C-alpha positions as CSV (number, residue, x, y, z in Angstrom):
1,X,150.5,118.9,78.8
2,X,149.3,115.9,76.7
3,X,147.4,116.5,73.7
4,X,144.6,114.5,71.7
5,X,142.7,115.0,68.7
6,X,140.5,118.0,68.1
7,X,137.2,118.1,69.8
8,X,134.0,117.0,68.3
9,X,130.6,119.0,68.3
10,X,126.9,118.4,67.1
11,X,124.2,121.0,67.0
12,X,123.7,120.9,70.6
13,X,127.2,121.7,71.7
14,X,130.5,119.7,71.9
15,X,130.5,115.8,72.8
16,X,133.3,116.4,74.8
17,X,134.8,113.2,73.7
18,X,137.9,114.6,72.7
19,X,138.1,116.5,76.3
20,X,137.5,113.2,78.2
21,X,140.2,110.9,75.8
22,X,142.6,114.2,76.7
23,X,141.8,114.2,80.5
24,X,141.9,110.2,80.7
25,X,145.3,110.2,79.2
26,X,148.7,109.7,81.5
27,X,150.2,113.1,82.4
28,X,147.5,114.9,81.5
29,X,146.8,116.4,85.0
30,X,149.4,115.9,87.2
31,X,152.8,113.9,88.2
32,X,152.8,111.8,85.2
33,X,149.7,109.7,86.5
34,X,146.6,108.3,84.9
35,X,144.1,109.8,86.7
36,X,141.3,108.1,88.9
37,X,137.9,109.0,87.7
38,X,134.5,109.5,89.6
39,X,131.4,109.8,87.5
40,X,128.2,111.1,88.6
41,X,125.2,111.5,86.7
42,X,126.0,115.5,86.0
43,X,129.8,115.6,86.5
44,X,133.1,113.5,86.0
45,X,135.8,114.1,88.5
46,X,139.4,113.4,87.9
47,X,141.7,112.4,90.9
48,X,145.5,112.9,90.1
49,X,148.3,114.2,92.6
50,X,147.4,116.4,95.1
51,X,144.5,117.8,92.9
52,X,140.9,116.8,91.9
53,X,139.6,118.4,88.9
54,X,135.8,118.6,88.4
55,X,134.2,118.6,84.5
56,X,130.6,119.1,83.8
57,X,128.8,116.8,82.1
58,X,127.2,118.2,78.6
59,X,123.8,117.3,79.7
60,X,120.5,119.0,80.0
61,X,117.5,118.0,82.3
62,X,114.7,119.3,83.7
63,X,116.4,121.2,86.5
64,X,119.9,121.9,85.1
65,X,121.4,122.7,82.0
66,X,125.1,122.1,81.3
67,X,124.5,121.6,77.5
68,X,126.9,124.6,76.2
69,X,130.5,125.4,77.2
70,X,129.6,128.6,78.4
71,X,126.6,127.4,80.6
72,X,129.3,124.5,82.2
73,X,131.7,127.5,82.8
74,X,129.3,129.5,84.4
75,X,128.1,126.3,86.8
76,X,131.8,125.8,87.6
77,X,132.0,129.7,88.7
78,X,129.4,129.6,90.6
79,X,130.3,126.4,92.4
80,X,133.4,127.7,93.2
81,X,132.1,131.0,94.9
82,X,128.9,129.2,96.9
83,X,131.5,126.2,97.7
84,X,134.1,128.8,99.4
85,X,131.0,129.8,101.9
86,X,131.9,126.3,103.9
87,X,135.3,125.1,102.1
88,X,137.5,127.9,101.4
89,X,140.8,126.0,101.3
90,X,139.2,123.2,98.9
91,X,138.4,125.0,96.1
92,X,140.9,126.9,94.1
93,X,140.2,127.9,90.7
94,X,138.1,127.5,87.8
95,X,140.5,126.7,84.7
96,X,140.0,126.2,80.9
97,X,140.7,123.4,78.7
98,X,142.0,124.9,75.6
99,X,142.6,123.8,72.0
100,X,145.2,125.3,69.5
101,X,145.3,125.6,65.6
102,X,147.1,121.9,66.0
103,X,144.6,120.4,67.9
104,X,146.8,120.1,70.8
105,X,144.8,120.3,74.4
106,X,145.9,122.0,77.4
107,X,144.8,122.8,80.8
108,X,144.8,126.5,81.4
109,X,146.7,127.4,77.9
110,X,146.1,130.7,75.8
111,X,143.8,128.8,73.1
112,X,140.4,128.6,72.2
113,X,138.5,127.2,75.4
114,X,136.7,124.3,74.6
115,X,135.7,123.3,78.1
116,X,136.3,123.8,81.5
117,X,137.4,122.3,84.7
118,X,137.1,123.3,88.7
119,X,140.4,122.9,90.5
120,X,139.8,121.5,93.8
121,X,142.5,120.2,96.5
122,X,142.1,116.4,97.1
123,X,141.5,115.3,100.4
124,X,141.5,111.4,101.6
125,X,139.0,109.1,99.9
126,X,138.5,107.9,103.6
127,X,137.5,111.6,105.2
128,X,133.9,111.5,103.1
129,X,131.4,111.3,105.8
130,X,129.9,108.4,103.7
131,X,132.9,106.6,104.0
132,X,133.2,107.2,107.8
133,X,129.3,106.1,108.2
134,X,130.1,103.0,106.4
135,X,133.1,102.0,108.7
136,X,130.7,102.8,111.7
137,X,132.9,105.7,113.0
138,X,130.4,108.2,113.0
139,X,130.2,109.3,116.6
140,X,127.3,111.7,118.2
141,X,130.5,113.9,118.9
142,X,131.4,114.3,115.4
143,X,127.6,114.5,114.5
144,X,127.1,117.1,117.2
145,X,130.2,119.1,116.0
146,X,128.8,119.1,112.3
147,X,125.3,120.0,113.1
148,X,127.0,123.1,115.0
149,X,128.9,124.3,111.6
150,X,125.3,123.8,109.9
151,X,123.6,126.1,112.1
152,X,126.6,128.6,111.9
153,X,126.5,128.5,108.0
154,X,122.8,128.5,108.1
155,X,123.0,131.9,110.1
156,X,125.1,133.6,107.7
157,X,123.6,132.4,104.6
158,X,122.1,134.9,102.4
159,X,118.3,135.4,103.6
160,X,115.2,135.3,100.8
161,X,111.9,136.7,102.5
162,X,108.7,136.2,100.9
163,X,105.2,135.7,100.9
164,X,105.1,132.6,98.5
165,X,107.2,130.2,100.1
166,X,104.1,127.5,100.3
167,X,103.7,127.9,96.5
168,X,107.5,127.7,95.9
169,X,107.6,124.5,97.9
170,X,104.6,123.1,95.8
171,X,106.1,123.7,92.9
172,X,109.1,121.3,94.3
173,X,106.3,118.6,95.2
174,X,104.7,119.2,91.8
175,X,108.2,118.7,90.0
176,X,109.1,115.5,92.0
177,X,105.8,114.2,91.3
178,X,106.3,114.2,87.6
179,X,109.7,113.0,87.7
180,X,108.5,109.8,89.4
181,X,106.2,109.2,86.8
182,X,108.8,108.9,83.9
183,X,110.2,106.0,85.6
184,X,107.3,103.2,86.1
185,X,109.5,100.0,85.2
186,X,111.6,101.1,88.6
187,X,109.0,103.0,90.8
188,X,105.4,101.5,91.4
189,X,103.3,104.4,89.4
190,X,100.1,104.0,92.0
191,X,102.7,104.3,95.1
192,X,104.2,107.5,93.2
193,X,100.7,109.2,92.5
194,X,99.6,108.3,95.9
195,X,102.8,109.9,97.5
196,X,102.5,113.2,95.4
197,X,98.8,113.4,96.7
198,X,99.9,112.9,100.5
199,X,102.7,115.6,99.6
200,X,100.2,118.0,98.4
201,X,97.8,117.5,101.0
202,X,100.4,118.2,103.8
203,X,101.8,121.1,101.9
204,X,98.6,122.5,101.9
205,X,97.6,121.8,105.4
206,X,101.0,123.4,106.4
207,X,101.2,126.3,104.0
208,X,100.4,128.9,106.6
209,X,103.6,128.1,108.4
210,X,105.8,127.7,105.1
211,X,104.8,131.1,104.4
212,X,105.3,132.5,107.7
213,X,108.7,131.2,107.9
214,X,109.5,132.8,104.4
215,X,108.3,136.0,105.7
216,X,110.4,135.6,108.9
217,X,113.6,135.0,107.3
218,X,114.0,131.2,107.5
219,X,114.4,130.6,103.8
220,X,117.9,131.0,102.5
221,X,120.3,130.4,100.2
222,X,121.4,127.3,101.5
223,X,123.7,124.6,100.5
224,X,120.7,122.5,99.0
225,X,122.6,118.9,98.7
226,X,123.6,118.3,102.2
227,X,124.1,114.3,102.1
228,X,127.1,112.5,103.7
229,X,129.0,112.2,100.6
230,X,128.8,115.8,100.1
231,X,130.6,115.9,103.6
232,X,134.2,115.3,104.5
233,X,136.5,115.6,107.6
234,X,139.3,118.0,106.4
235,X,142.1,119.3,108.9
236,X,140.3,117.9,111.4
237,X,136.9,119.7,111.0
238,X,133.7,118.6,109.4
239,X,133.3,120.5,106.1
240,X,130.1,120.9,103.6
241,X,131.5,121.1,100.2
242,X,129.7,120.2,96.6
243,X,126.6,122.7,97.4
244,X,123.9,122.6,94.7
245,X,125.1,125.7,92.5
246,X,123.2,125.1,89.1
247,X,119.8,126.7,90.5
248,X,119.5,129.9,92.9
249,X,115.9,128.9,92.9
250,X,116.7,125.4,94.1
251,X,119.1,126.2,96.7
252,X,117.2,128.6,98.1
253,X,115.0,126.8,100.4
254,X,113.8,126.6,104.3
255,X,117.0,126.0,106.5
256,X,114.8,122.8,107.7
257,X,114.5,121.5,104.2
258,X,118.1,121.9,103.9
259,X,119.0,119.6,106.9
260,X,116.3,117.2,106.3
261,X,118.5,116.1,103.6
262,X,121.1,114.8,105.8
263,X,118.6,113.6,108.4
264,X,116.9,111.5,105.8
265,X,120.7,110.1,104.6
266,X,121.1,109.2,107.9
267,X,117.5,107.5,108.4
268,X,117.9,105.7,105.1
269,X,121.1,104.1,106.2
270,X,119.6,102.7,109.3
271,X,121.4,105.1,111.4
272,X,118.0,106.4,113.1
273,X,119.8,107.4,116.4
274,X,122.3,109.8,114.4
275,X,119.4,111.3,112.7
276,X,117.6,112.1,115.8
277,X,120.9,113.4,117.3
278,X,121.2,115.9,114.0
279,X,117.6,117.0,114.3
280,X,117.7,117.6,118.4
281,X,120.8,119.5,118.2
282,X,119.9,121.5,115.4
283,X,117.2,122.8,117.3
284,X,118.7,123.1,120.4
285,X,120.7,125.6,118.6
286,X,118.8,127.3,116.5
287,X,115.7,127.7,118.4
288,X,113.8,130.1,115.7
289,X,113.6,126.8,113.9
290,X,111.4,125.4,116.7
291,X,108.3,126.3,115.3
292,X,108.9,124.8,112.0
293,X,109.2,121.1,113.7
294,X,105.8,120.2,111.8
295,X,107.5,120.5,108.5
296,X,110.2,117.9,109.0
297,X,108.4,114.7,108.1
298,X,107.0,116.5,104.8
299,X,110.7,117.7,104.4
300,X,112.1,114.3,104.9
301,X,109.7,112.6,102.5
302,X,110.3,115.1,100.0
303,X,114.1,114.2,100.1
304,X,113.5,110.7,99.9
305,X,111.4,111.6,96.8
306,X,114.2,113.3,95.0
307,X,116.6,110.6,95.7
308,X,114.1,108.0,94.3
309,X,113.7,109.7,90.9
310,X,117.4,110.6,90.6
311,X,118.4,107.1,91.4
312,X,115.7,105.9,89.2
313,X,117.0,107.8,86.1
314,X,120.4,106.4,86.6
315,X,119.1,102.7,86.9
316,X,117.5,103.5,83.5
317,X,120.7,104.6,81.6
318,X,122.8,102.1,83.4
319,X,120.7,99.0,83.0
320,X,123.8,96.6,84.3
321,X,123.8,98.1,87.5
322,X,120.5,97.2,89.0
323,X,121.6,98.1,92.6
324,X,120.2,101.4,91.2
325,X,116.9,100.5,90.8
326,X,117.0,98.7,94.5
327,X,118.1,101.6,96.0
328,X,115.5,103.9,94.0
329,X,112.8,101.6,95.3
330,X,114.1,102.0,99.0
331,X,114.1,105.7,98.8
332,X,110.2,105.6,97.7
333,X,109.6,103.3,100.6
334,X,111.0,105.7,103.0
335,X,109.2,108.8,101.6
336,X,105.9,107.0,102.1
337,X,107.1,105.9,105.3
338,X,107.9,109.3,106.6
339,X,104.3,110.4,105.6
340,X,102.7,107.9,108.2
341,X,100.8,109.4,110.9
342,X,102.0,107.9,114.3
343,X,100.4,108.7,117.6
344,X,101.7,111.5,119.7
345,X,103.5,110.7,123.1
346,X,105.1,112.3,126.1
347,X,108.0,110.7,127.8
348,X,109.5,112.4,130.6
349,X,112.6,110.6,132.1
350,X,113.6,111.7,135.5
351,X,116.4,110.6,137.9
352,X,119.6,112.0,139.8
353,X,122.6,113.0,137.8
354,X,124.5,110.2,136.5
355,X,121.7,107.5,136.3
356,X,121.9,108.2,132.6
357,X,118.7,110.3,131.4
358,X,120.6,112.0,128.5
359,X,122.0,109.0,127.4
360,X,119.2,107.0,127.2
361,X,116.8,109.5,126.0
362,X,119.4,110.1,122.5
363,X,119.4,105.8,122.6
364,X,115.4,106.0,122.4
365,X,114.8,109.1,120.8
366,X,114.4,107.6,117.2
367,X,111.9,105.0,118.3
368,X,109.4,107.3,119.4
369,X,106.7,109.4,117.4
370,X,107.2,110.4,113.8
371,X,110.1,110.5,111.6
372,X,112.9,111.9,112.7
373,X,112.1,110.8,115.9
374,X,111.1,112.6,119.5
375,X,112.3,116.3,120.2
376,X,114.3,115.8,123.3
377,X,113.9,118.8,125.5
378,X,116.4,118.7,128.2
379,X,116.6,120.8,131.3
380,X,120.4,121.5,131.2
381,X,120.3,122.9,127.5
382,X,117.2,124.9,128.2
383,X,118.9,126.3,131.2
384,X,121.6,127.6,128.9
385,X,119.1,128.8,126.5
386,X,117.4,131.2,129.1
387,X,121.1,132.1,130.5
388,X,122.0,133.2,126.6
389,X,124.9,131.0,126.3
390,X,125.6,127.8,124.3
391,X,125.1,124.5,125.9
392,X,128.5,123.4,126.9
393,X,129.2,126.9,128.6
394,X,129.5,126.1,132.4
395,X,127.4,128.3,134.5
396,X,128.5,129.5,137.8
397,X,127.0,127.7,141.1
398,X,125.6,130.9,142.2
399,X,123.3,130.8,139.2
400,X,121.7,127.4,140.3
401,X,118.8,128.8,142.5
402,X,115.7,127.7,143.6
403,X,113.8,130.5,141.1
404,X,116.0,129.8,138.5
405,X,115.3,126.2,138.5
406,X,111.5,127.0,138.4
407,X,111.9,129.1,135.3
408,X,113.6,126.6,133.4
409,X,111.0,123.8,134.4
410,X,108.3,126.5,133.4
411,X,110.1,126.7,130.2
412,X,110.6,123.0,129.9
413,X,106.6,122.6,130.1
414,X,105.9,125.3,127.5
415,X,108.2,123.9,125.2
416,X,106.8,120.2,125.6
417,X,103.3,121.9,124.9
418,X,104.2,123.5,121.7
419,X,105.8,120.8,120.6
420,X,102.7,118.2,121.5
421,X,100.4,120.9,120.0
422,X,102.4,120.6,116.4
423,X,102.3,116.8,116.4
424,X,105.7,116.1,117.7
425,X,106.5,113.8,120.3
426,X,108.7,114.9,123.3
427,X,110.9,113.0,125.6
428,X,111.4,115.3,128.5
429,X,115.0,114.9,130.1
430,X,115.1,116.5,133.7
431,X,115.6,115.5,137.3
432,X,111.7,115.4,138.6
433,X,112.7,115.4,141.8
434,X,109.6,116.5,143.4
435,X,106.1,115.7,142.9
436,X,105.2,119.0,141.7
437,X,107.6,119.0,138.7
438,X,106.4,115.2,138.0
439,X,102.7,116.2,138.0
440,X,103.1,119.6,135.8
441,X,105.2,117.9,132.9
442,X,102.2,115.0,133.0
443,X,99.8,118.2,132.7
444,X,101.7,118.9,129.5
445,X,100.4,115.6,128.0
446,X,96.9,116.3,129.5
447,X,96.4,119.1,127.3
448,X,96.7,117.4,123.6
449,X,95.6,114.6,124.9
450,X,98.2,112.4,124.5
451,X,100.0,109.2,125.9
452,X,102.2,109.8,128.7
453,X,104.8,107.8,130.6
454,X,106.8,109.1,133.3
455,X,110.4,107.0,133.8
456,X,112.2,107.3,136.9
457,X,115.8,106.0,136.6
458,X,117.5,104.7,139.3
459,X,121.3,103.8,139.9
460,X,123.7,103.2,143.0
461,X,125.8,106.1,144.0
462,X,128.8,104.6,142.9
463,X,127.4,104.1,139.5
464,X,126.4,107.6,139.4
465,X,129.5,109.0,140.4
466,X,131.8,107.2,138.0
467,X,129.4,108.3,134.8
468,X,129.9,112.1,136.3
469,X,133.3,111.8,136.8
470,X,133.7,110.5,133.1
471,X,131.5,113.2,131.7
472,X,133.6,115.2,129.0
473,X,132.0,118.2,127.2
474,X,128.1,118.2,128.2
475,X,125.8,120.4,129.1
476,X,125.2,119.3,132.4
477,X,127.4,121.4,135.3
478,X,126.5,118.6,137.7
479,X,129.7,117.6,139.3
480,X,130.5,114.5,141.9
481,X,129.7,117.0,144.9
482,X,126.4,117.6,143.3
483,X,125.6,114.0,142.2
484,X,126.5,113.0,145.6
485,X,124.3,115.8,147.5
486,X,121.2,114.6,145.7
487,X,121.4,111.2,147.2
488,X,119.9,113.1,150.2
489,X,116.8,114.2,148.2
490,X,113.5,113.3,149.4
491,X,112.0,111.8,146.1
492,X,108.4,111.4,147.4
493,X,105.7,109.1,146.2
494,X,106.6,108.0,142.5
495,X,102.8,107.1,141.9
496,X,102.4,106.7,138.2
497,X,106.3,107.0,137.5
498,X,107.7,103.6,136.6
499,X,111.4,102.9,137.8
500,X,114.1,101.3,135.5
501,X,117.4,100.6,137.0
502,X,120.4,101.7,135.1
503,X,123.1,99.8,137.2
504,X,123.7,97.5,134.0
505,X,125.4,99.1,131.1
506,X,123.1,101.8,129.3
507,X,122.7,99.8,126.3
508,X,120.9,96.9,128.6
509,X,118.9,100.0,130.2
510,X,118.1,100.9,126.9
511,X,116.6,97.7,125.9
512,X,114.7,97.9,129.2
513,X,113.3,101.1,128.7
514,X,112.2,100.1,125.3
515,X,110.3,97.1,127.0
516,X,108.8,99.5,129.5
517,X,107.7,101.8,126.9
518,X,106.7,99.5,124.3
519,X,108.7,100.3,121.6
520,X,111.1,98.8,118.9
521,X,115.2,98.6,119.0
522,X,116.8,100.6,116.5
């Protein structure tokens, strides 16, 4: 490959100037091309042909140290192994950049290694989930597939059991608070101090829960940097890549703190419905984590705080890019908003099959309660959980007995009461075809107590049957015959429940429902 002048060094390790010059030369990497370059605060990525090559920057911060060639090599080797957990076909090898006695540089040569590259297979630029989100193409179906893969990844991740999870998380908070203070020109110092105090109070109040989750195996060697720009659609599958590799300590975290980064990123982008969908899908599949729901506002806030001070650092080093400072302040504002208390509510959405209960619950879930919105408890999913099968697995019609239905409604009431007791607002999604069922779910709110709204959805048989016929993969097993048979149910007096028609398109019905519930549109 092409050569360049010999590298230069100083007392803190080589400056990488010659290495960068070499990599930027035409033909250094592949196909006679001038490589495209993507720079982050910690790495430079060179794109050429079918490959992407990552070079760690010779830098040292409080939380990472790439200041020597050996440290950069070790970090890249760790990155290779850790990212193969989720993207084995994407990560190929760690290769040296060598320099011979004539000063010529070569990738993978036999001379002295002066730096190291991580070789990865290139994927299309528009495959990043950040790009897909920018195009408005990040559908609920894709997010569901992504969340399913995250749950599976967390299930297989190395477990770290300890009694000091709370202390470890308080150290993260203290480090964030110190980092915020380094950028008073970008981040309001008073707001930063107040946020740190809020984080400490919350972590103290939730300390027993954090420690219990540490003892029970919910702290694992996770991804650590799970935002949309570190997820790509590769060969038709949502794929996590570019995990936090430089510190096992920082990447060994509560699994809810791991996915909180993705939820926070979606919320920051204004994709609040999508954030709530991700939050609920994760808990629908990983019900061992439902006891940690009280941690989510704190986890989302701390994740936003990390982004705030990282962007503030970049803004300081790149004063000609004012958008960095604007974004840093926006993340700080989100971190503050996530800690603001919100009134707890229970909204029960009932109606016959095809009235749009689950669709509307998804559309308004983000508007109810604290970030990231309401926990949506759906009878159809609870039924599958009790049967020990995934949500979209169909059950035989013979399993739909009166006794089975009673067990599902009982599970719904218990789950709602538990969530409410932990400060989490709830949407309960079920038919609620009898007055007994409607009164029982209201009793869940009375035990807290909190505001209760019972909503009864109505639609013509034609509308309901059409919706049921057009369902694709869904947790509901109701078909057209079931939906039609429900037309003969004796619903009885709805009493304090309010009716909302859904014969109009669902986005119109959602606006009507928001008005009834006095909540804002997303």
